[in-house]
N, C-alpha and C positions, 0 to 999 in steps of 0.2 A: 615632472615628466616620467613617463613609464619607460619600459625597456621592451619595445615591440619588435618581434622577430617574424620572419616570413618563411613559410614552408609549404609543402604540398601533401595532400592526402593522395595516396596511390590509387584511391578510388577514381581519381581523374581519368585514369587510363583503363577503366573498366571494359569498354568495348574492345580495345586492342588486346587486353589480357584474355578476355573470354574467347576471342577469335584466334588466340595463339600467336598474334603478331609480336607481343612482348611477353616474356616470362617475368618472374619476379625481379630477376637481375636487370632485365630490360627496363622495367618500370623505374627501378632505383637509378639506373644510369641516366635515363631521360630526365628524371626529377633533378638530378645533380647538374646535368648539362644546361638546363634552362635556369639554374640559379638558386635552387632550394638548398637550404642548409639543414633542414629537418624534415622528417616525413611522418605521416600517420598511416597505419596499416589497419585494414578491417579484418579482424581475425577470421570470421567465417568465410571470407572471400579468398584470402591468400595464405592462410596457415593450414597446411595439409592435415596436421594432427589436431586441429581445432575440436574441442575447446581447450586442449592442452598444447603446450609448446614442447616438442620433444628435443632432445639434445642435438640430433642431426640437423634439424631445421635451424635451431639456434646458432649452431656453428656456421651454417651457410649464410644466414642473413647478417650475422656479425661481420663475416669476412667481406661480404658485398658492401655493407655500409662503410666499413673502413676503407675499402678500395676506392669508393667513390666519394669519400669524405662527406658523408651525409649521416645525420644522427636520428635514431628512433626517438620520437617525441611522444606520440599519442597512439593508444590502442583503441580501435573502434570495436566496442562490444555490442552484441545483439541481445535484446530481451525477447526471446522467442517464446511467448506465452502459449502459442498453439503447437508446440513441438510434439505433443502426444496425440494419438489418434482419437482417444475417447473422452478427453477432458482438457481444460486449460490448466496450466501450472498454477499452483497456489502462490500466494505472496512469499511464503517462506522458501518455497522451491526456487522462485525467481531470485530471491536474495542469495541462495546458495550458488546459483549459476553466476551471479555477479561476483561472488567471492572467487569462483574459479577464474573468471575473467581478470580479476585483480592479480591473481597469481601469475597468469599468463603475461599481463602487462609488465609486472615486476621482473619476470624472467627475461623478457625481451629488452629490458632497460628503459622502458617508457616511464615517464614521470606523470603522465596524464592518461585517463581512461574516459572515453566518451560513452555515456549511457543514454538510453532512450526512456521516454517518460511512461512506459508501461511499468517501470520500476518506481513504485509509489514514494511520496514524501516520507512516509513512515519507514519504508525499507531503506531509504537513503540515510535516515537517522541511524538505523541499525548498522549500516555499512560503514559509517564514519570511522569507528575504531579500527576496522580492518584496513581501510584506506591508509590510515596513519601508520599502522603496523607495516604494511608493504611499501610505504613511501610513494604512493601513487594517488594523485588528486583525481577525484571522480566528478565529472560534470554532466548534468542533465542537459541534453540538447534542447534549445528553444527553436523549434522548427515551425515554419508556416503550417497551419494558420494561427499558431500561438504567437504571442508577443510577450515582452517582459512583464506586462501588467495584466495579462489575462488571468482569470481566477486560479487555474491550476498552477501557474508559475508563481503566483503569490503564495500559494500553499507550500511550494518547495522553498521559497525564500524564508518563510516562517520556520520550516524545519532546519534549514541551514543555520539560522540564527540561534535556534534552540540548542544545536550541538556545540556551538562555539568553536567548531573545527574549521581550519583552513583547507581541509582535505575533501570537502564536498562543496559543490557550487554549480555554476551554470557554464554551458558552452553555447552562446548565442550563434545562430546561423543567420548570416546576413540576408538570406531570402525573406526573413521575417520583416525586413525594412524596405521591401520593394515598393516603388512608387508608380510603376507602369506595368502594363500587361507583359507577360513573358514572350519575348521575341520569337523563339523557335516555334512555340505553339500557335502564335498569331500567324506567322508565315505559313505554317502547315495548314491551318484552317483556310487561309486564302487559296492555297494550292488545291485543297479539297473542295473548293467551291463556295466558301463563305463570302458573302458580300461585305466589303469593308465597312459600309455604313451600319450594317447589323452588328459587326464586331465592336464598332465604336459605341453603339447603343448598349451592348452588353457591358463594356468598360464603364460607361457613365452610370449604369445601374449599380455597379460595384462601388464606384467612387461615392455615390449618393447614400450608400448604406442600406439600400432597399433589401428587405428580407429575401433570402435566397429563393424560397418557394414563390413569392410574389414576382420576383424578377424573372424567374423561369417562365411563369405564365405570361408575363408581358411580352417576352420574346416570342413565345409560341404563338400568341395572338397576333403578333406582327409578322408571322410567316417565317420565322427562323428555321433554317434547315439543320440537318444533323451536324454539319461541320461547325456551325455557329454554336449549337448547344454543347458540343464537345469542348469548344474553347471556353464557353461560359462556365461549365463545371470546373475546369481547371482554374479559372479566375477566382473561383470561390473555394478552392481547395488548397493543395500543397504549393501552388504558385500564385496565391492571392496577392493583393497589393493595396496600398493605402495612400490617400491623398496626403495625409500627415503621418509619417512613420512615428513610432514610439521612441523618439530620441530621449525624452525625459526618463522614460522607463529604463532605457539602456544605461543612462547616467546613474540611476538609482541603484542598479544591481552590479555596477562595475566592481565594487569591493568583493563581490562574491563570484566573479568570473575567473575561471581557471584556464580558459582556452577559447579560441574563436574559430568558427567555420566560415571562411571567405567564399560563400556560395556565389557562383556566377554561371551564366548560360551563354553569353556572347559579349566579347570585348572587341570593339571596332578598331580600325587602324589608327584612330586618334586616341586610343587607349581610354575608352569610355565604356563602362558596362551599360547595356541597353536598358535595364530596368531597376538597378539597385544603386542608390546614391552613395557611392564610395567616398566621394569628395566631402560628404557630411559625416559619414560614419568613422572613417579612419582618424580624423583629427580629434574626435571625442575620446577615442581610446588612447591615442598618443598623448593627449593632455592629462590623462589619469595616471595613477600609480601602477597600472597593469604591467606585469612582468611575465611575458610568455609569448606564445605563437598565435599568428593567424594562419590557418592552413587553407590554401587555395583549394576549392572543391568545385570542379567542373561538372555540370550536369546537363550539358548539351549533347550527350551521347547520340550518335547517329545523325546529328545535324551539322556539326562543324569538326574540324581537326583538333583533337584534344591537346596535342603538343603545342601547336601554334596558339590556341586559345589560352592555355595555361601560362605559356611564356608571356603573352600580352598581359595577362592578369598580374603577374609578378611585376612587370614593367610599370603597369598602371599604379600599383600600390607604392612602388618606389618613387614614382613621379609625384604622387600626392603627398607622400611623407617627406620628400626631399632627401632621400637617402640613396 
């Protein structure tokens, strides 16, 4: 059995933070109030001196974390390939940025850093000794539309095995295992005038594996309006879903997982996520040797109350895990 712990990424409170309802301390306080023992912070969002962590900010966040009895666990890094006006960053430049992020994670006391897959498998190999030196495990996020067994993720797996290091691995996002259309976008499409039967047709085309361009044309020929087509594009993009999620792929990469993102969009009053099968995913992880955190990550911004949804999410996880 593993040692599975539950925390919250402060990204859950993005809308409230951006509107000034919560400052950083408010985000930490809310996370602690609803039961998180550890937190993840996105550097480019909440660290004023990003990509560096200056001493003033470090003192403030340490004091806040101590006051609310919540621990910094993960640093969310950005691979901003397009940060220059005239060209993209080279692979070596992105590697140097990742090393800066490692230093920031180390200074904050985080033991994990979440990276994005613009950082190539070859770059992750080169990053491994730096991760070991700074004592921070780096995980590539497996995010929709990728799954553990899509080709690029298998290339990362080869690289991780090649290094022989425990300091590089994966951070699976639970959205990659969704089995139903995304509820917020489905409800929004209906509000915008999408007929339910057309949305159901779009979902069936997704389930059947119909090629995206072919499915698009089928819907257009059937008279789909703009609201339907918007929902269709989402169904085939970052909130896609599968009739049979890649559970076996998840099991195969578990020895190389350093962290998990507990993506969710809506948890009902019965503590069920509308699209993602937590009742299947959590036992797989709990029955493994995984030792680390699942960070609740709310992405229903603008649709539902972030605090209530995140509270329900933690309650749902505890209910499934029996803790």
